[in-house]
N, C-alpha and C positions, 0 to 999 in steps of 0.2 A: 611939300609932301601933302597929298590929299587924304582927307578923312573919308572913309567909305563905310556906309552902313549896309549890311546885308542881312535879311531875315533868314534865320536858320532854325529848323525844327528843334525843339528843346531836347529831344532824345538823340540828336546828332551833333550837339554843340561840341562835345569833346573831339569827335571825329573831324569836324570843321577846323578846329584849332590845330590838330595834328597835321592836316592837309596844308593849312596856311603856314605852319612852321616849316614844313618841307619846302614849300614854295619860296619862303623867305630865305631859306638856306641854299636856294639855287638848284635843288634836285628835281624840280619840276620845270620843264621848259615849255612855254607857250609859243616860242618863236618858230617852231617847226612841228611837223606831225610826228616826230620821233620822240618818245619819252626818254628822259635822261636818267641815268643811274646817279647815285651820289657822287661818283667820280667823273661823271659826264660821258661815260662810254655807252652809246646808244645800243650796241649789240648786247651788252650785259642787261640792260633794262628790258629787252625783249624776251629774255629767257623766262620760262615759267618759274614762279616762286618755288623754292625748295621746301619740302615738308619740314616743319619744325621738329627739332629733337627735344623730347621732354627732359626737363631738369631732373637730375638724380643726385647721387653722392659719390660718383666714380671720380677717378683721377682726371678723366676727360671733362667731366662737369666742372671740376675745380679749375682746370686750365682755361676753360671757356669763361668762367666767372671772373678769373683773374684778367684775362684779355679784355673783357668788357669793362671791368671796374677801372682799368687804366684809361679807357676811352671816355668814360662818363664825365660830363661837365660838373663843376662844383655844385650847381643846383640839383642835378640828378643824384649826385652822391649824397647830398643833404637829404633829399627826399627818401632815397632808398635806406639811408642810415636811420632816419626816423622810424621807418617801418621795420627795419631789421632789429632795432633795439627794443621794439615792442611787438614781437611777432604775433601773428594771429589776431591782431587788434585792427578792426577796420577804421579807416579815417576817410572823411570826405575830402574832396579836392580843396575846398575852402579851408578846412582845418590844417591840411598840410601846408598850403600856401601861407597861412598866418604863422605857423610855427617855423618855417624856413625862410620867410621873407620874400615870397614870390608875389609880384603884382598880378592883378586881375584874377585872383582867387582860383577857382577850379579851372577856368579857361587857361590861366597861366601854367597850371600844373600839366594840362594836356599838352601845351607847347613844350614844357620841359621834357616830356617823354618822347618827343618826335625823334631826336637823334639817338637816344638809347634804343628805341625800337628799330631804327635803321641799322645801327651797329649789330644788334642781335640778329636781325634778318640776314645780314651778310654772312653769318656763320650758322645759320639755320636755328637760331635760338630766339625764344620769346623774351619779353621783359621778365625780370625777377618777381614782379608784382602780379597780383590778381586784381581784376576790376569787375565789379558787379553792381547792379542797381538793387537797392533794398526794396522792401514792400511799399515804401512811399515814393519810389522812383528816384531816390537820391543815390548818385554814384559813389561808390566806396572803393578804396584801395587797401590791400593788405599783402603781407608776405607771410607765407607759412613758415613755421619754426625751422623745419629741415632746410629749406632754401635760404632762410635768413642765416643759419649757421654756415652754409657754404659761402655766401657772400661776405659774411663777417671775416672769415678766414682770408678771403681774397683782399678785403679792405685792410686787414692787419698786415698782410704781406706787402701791399703797395705802400702803406705808411712806413713800414720798416725799411723798405728799399729807398724811400725818400729821405729818411733820417740821416 
């Protein structure tokens, strides 16, 4: 396996890791001119992206949160749980990585979000988190209380079903 170093602008590092995560997962193909969807259906990849449905508190929102929670990896669940259990509190990617044991700090967190982003996009939903850069240019993640409550309910249902 080769080690490759690529210069990436500081303000695009998280985006690079998300792209790289998609490539590692096999959803980006460089072997042809046809982009690949997560399941490998080129026709689906060529469809224009669907507009995102904003999160709310309806039964449909809960059903989508439940669907997504079931698909999230253990690391994604750990990240979202950390934020859900402390709603409206911003965390840096490095803080999240340290608390949930993800290697590579903020870059690792960007990779953790690659599949949840794809799962959400498939049903026209965004991530449950917000991301922004503070006045010092440091990226921060948080979940608003209302959305945290929605996903806590989904988390509890999945845990109960697994028990």
